[in-house]
N, C-alpha and C positions, 0 to 999 in steps of 0.2 A: 493604663496598666495592662501588661500582657498577661493573659490568663494561661494557666497550665492544665493540660489534660493528660490523664494516664490512660493509655489504650491497651486493652487486652489483645495481645498479638498472638494468634494461633499459628500463623504461617500460611493461612488460606487467603483467597482473594477478598472475602468480605471484610475481614479485619484490616487488611491493607487499604481498601477503599475508604473505610470509615475514618481511619487515621488521616488519609490524604485529604478527604473532604473537609475535615476540621482544620488541618494545616492550612488549607487554601483560604481560611478565614482569619489567618494571622494568629491563631492559637499556638502556643508552644506545646508540642506533643512529645511525650516519651512513651515507650512501650514496656509492658511487663508480660512475661510468659511463665506460667506456673508449671514446673516439671513434676508430673505424677508418676512417671515410669511407663505409662500405658500409651503414650503418644510420641513415639520416637521412630518415625518411619525411616529417617536417615540411617538409623542403626542397621536395620535389616537390608536396606538398599545397598549399603556400603559393603556388606560381606557376601552378597549373593551375585553370581554372574548373571542370572536371569534378569537382574535389575540394572544392568549396565547402562541402559538408555536413560535411566532416571538420574537426576542430579544427586550427587553425593554431598548433601548439605543439610544443615539445620534450617528448615524453612522460616522459622521465626526470626533467626538471625539474618537470614537473607532478606526478608521483608524489611526489617529495620534498616538494613544497609541501603535498600532501594529508596526508602523514605527519608534517609538521612537523619534518623533519630536514634537516641540512646535506647538500648533494650536491657531491662533488668530481668535476669533469669533467677527464679526463686524456687528452691527445692521444697516441695510440699509432700514428698513421698509418704512420710509417716502420718502426717495430718490427714492425708487423703484416704487413708485406709478405712476410716469410719464411713466415708461417702460410699465406697465400694461395698463394704460389708453390711451397712445398715442404712440404706437410702430411705429417707422418710417418704419420698414420693414414688418409690418403687423403681423397677428396671424397665427398660425398653424391650425390644425383641430378644435381646441376649442378656448380657450382664451389664449393660450400659445404664448407669444411673444419671441420665442426661440432665434432668431438671435439677436434681440435687447437685450435680457437678457444676452447672452454671451458677446456682446460688452460692456454692462454695467459692468459685473463682471470683465472682463479683464481690463477695464478702471479704476475701483476702485483698482485693483491690481497694476496698473501702479502708482497710487498715493502712495500706501503703499511702493512700491519699492523705491520711492524717499524719503519718510518720514522715513523709517526704515533701509535704507542702504543696500538693496539687489542689486544684479547684474542683475538678469533676472527673468522672470516669466515662470512657466511651467504649462501645463494643460494636462488632460487625453483625449483630443479630438482625435477621429479616423476618418479619411476621409471616408465619405460614411455611417457612422453609423446612423446618424439622418438626416431625410429628409429636415429639414429646416436650422439647424445651423451648421451641420457638413458635408457639401459638399465641393468638391475641389474649386468650384467657390466662396464659402462664406468664406473660410479660410482667404484669403487676406483681405476681407472686415472687418472681426473681427480685424485683426492685425492693419489695417489702422485706422478705425473709433474709436477704443479704445485708440489709441495713443501709442500702444505697439510697433508697427513696428517690427524691428528685435530682440527685447528683448523677444519675445514670442516664447518659445520652446514647441513643441508637441512631446515628446519622442517616443510615440507609432506609430506615422505616419510621423516622420521626413524624412524618406527616400523617401517619396512620395511628399515632399515639398521642396522649395528652402532652402538652408542652412541659418541659422539665426546667429546673432552675437555670441552667446555662442559657436556655432560650428566653425565659421570662426576664432574666437579669440583663439580657442583651450581650452576653459573652459570645454567643454565636447568633447568626441570623437564621431564624427558622425557615425563611423563604428560600434559603440556599441549601437546605437539606432535602431529603428524598422520601418518597412514599412507596418504596418497593414492597411487594408481598408475593407470596407463593414460592414454588420450588424452581421456577424457571431461572436459569442463569443469564439469560439474554440481557436483561437490564443492567446487571453488574458488568457484564463484558462490554456493553456499549459505553457505560460510564468509564470503565478502565481506559478504553481507547480515547475518549474525550480528554481524559486527564493525562494522556501520554504514557500510560502503563502498557507495555507491550508483552510482558511475561509475568506469569503468576503460577503458583502451585495449584494443584487440584484442591477442591473444597476441603478444609482442614478436618472436618468431622470424620472424613474417611481414614484419618491416621489413628484414630482411637481403637486399639485392639479389642476393647470391651464390646465394640459393636460387631466384631467378627465372630461368626458362629463356630468356626473351627478352633479359634483361640479360646473361646469360653468353654468349649468341651474340655480342653486341656486344663483350664483353670479349675473347673469343677472336679475333674479327676484328681488334681493335686489336693484339693480340699478333702475329697473322699478318702484318699490314700492316707492322709495324715490325721484324719478324723477331727479336723478343726478348720474353720474358715479363717485362715490367716495366711500371710505371705510376706516375703522380704523382696527387696529390689532384684536380687539375683534370680529369685524364683520367676518373677514375671518377665525378666529379660530372656531367660532360658526357654520359656514357653514359646518364644518367637523363632527359635532356631532349631533346625534339625527335624528328623523324623522321630516321633515319639511312639514307643512301643511298650506296652505293659503286658508281659507274658504271665506275670503272677501278681496278686494283689499288693504284695509288700515291696515291689520294686518296678522301675521302668528303665528303659534305655532311651538315651537321646543320641541319635545316630546322625552324624554329619551327612549332608546330601551332596556337598561339593567342597572344594579346597578352602574357600573362604570361611565356611561354617566350621570346618575342621580346625582351622587356625584359631577361630574364636573359642571353640570348646577346649582347645589345648590350654587356654589360659586358666581353666578350672581344674587342671590335673591335680593340684595340691589340695583341693577342697572336696573332690569327689573320687570315688573309685572309677578308673577309666580302663578301657580296652582298646587295643590297637593291633591290627593285623601286621605281623612282621615278616611272614613268609611270602605274602602277596600284598600289593598295594590295596589299602582298604580304608574305611572311614574311621576317623576319631570318634569314640563313643564314650559317653558318661553314663554311670549308673546312679540313679536317684532312689535311695532306699537302702535297707540293710539286707545283705545277701550272705548265703552260706556257700559251701563248695559246689553243691548241686546247682544252685542258682547261677554261679559263675560259669559253670560249664554250659548251661543253657544260653546264657548271655553271649558267651564266646562263639557258640554255634550260629547265633543270629548275626553277630558281627562278621563271621566268616562268610555267611550267605551274601552279605553286601560287599564283600571284597572281590578282587579279581580272581580269587581262588574258589569262587562259588561252585565251579564244576570239578575242582580237584578232589582227590581222595581225602585229603586232610589239609588243615590250615593251622599255622602256629599263631597264637594270639597272646600278646603281652597284657598282663593285668597288673595295674598299679593301684595301691591303696594308700591313703594319706598316712604318713608316718611309718610305712613298711616298705621293704625292698620289693621291687616288681618280681612277678613270677610269670612263667610261660605255660600255656596250655596248648596241646595239639588236639584239635577237634575236627569232627566231620561237619561240614556246612549243612545248614538247613536247606532243603529244596525250596524253591520259590512257592510251590503249591502247598508246602507244609505250614507256613506261617499263617495262623488263623486271622481272618479279617478283624475279629473282635479284639485282637491285641493292639491293633493300630488305632492311635488316637487322632 
């Protein structure tokens, strides 16, 4: 009887290797990727010129293609909010609830194993690789609190851990699994080459924006400005795009830094108040918050500062509001030295 394993596929090398190692033992493997909204590096790479050398792809889908397996992508944006807002095990260095995140992901995989008829779960976790979620002390916590218990196999570190059901039942040969540990990537890279894998994405933990200090400053600012710790998908996507400037507590500007970002922000024109320099080429800009006429003039001056009319006597800026006809303001641009550093997020 062919056994079936459900692999958590993040898009990084470790999950790719874990799936391949188990595939090599004749197990039928399918992948699952849980979409939280916080790990979509392909989104920002695709719209920014500075990322032109990086592949414009969803790495989880790409890994599944390389492995020749089916990938299930499951939207968990709403369910995941409680993990971000109320992590039982706390945050890492920034707003990353890494241990709670892993427990959540494995727990969702347990549900899918039951619903879809799989025998066990596998992940690319390596003992000691990550300071919060991948320590020897936390591995049993993940297995227990997720409900996976002995159904969770970690092929890259299995020899450092107690045998699980797939090993005990002979579904996989424990002797053909590995005992990797620590933060070095050399063992995984060597294994990839032995398995004929020539290309892989960077470690997938780096794609989670909650580990990024600059991003979490913006997220905390969003919560402070709205006086509640809550978010929607559009909120967290917009935090990844543009230059964020908060000149007054009740509103901020999201200023495109290049054409790709401008095109992206343009898609939100009907949802947000926007500003666009019309007398000189300039950046598409959104306003997040409620503004009055004085606020709009200040915002327009900032937009003019980032336009090609920054040294002109005046710049004409179009202002559009949802459900209202656009209007035009002629303003004097801010000087570069006049924009206080504390406004910049």
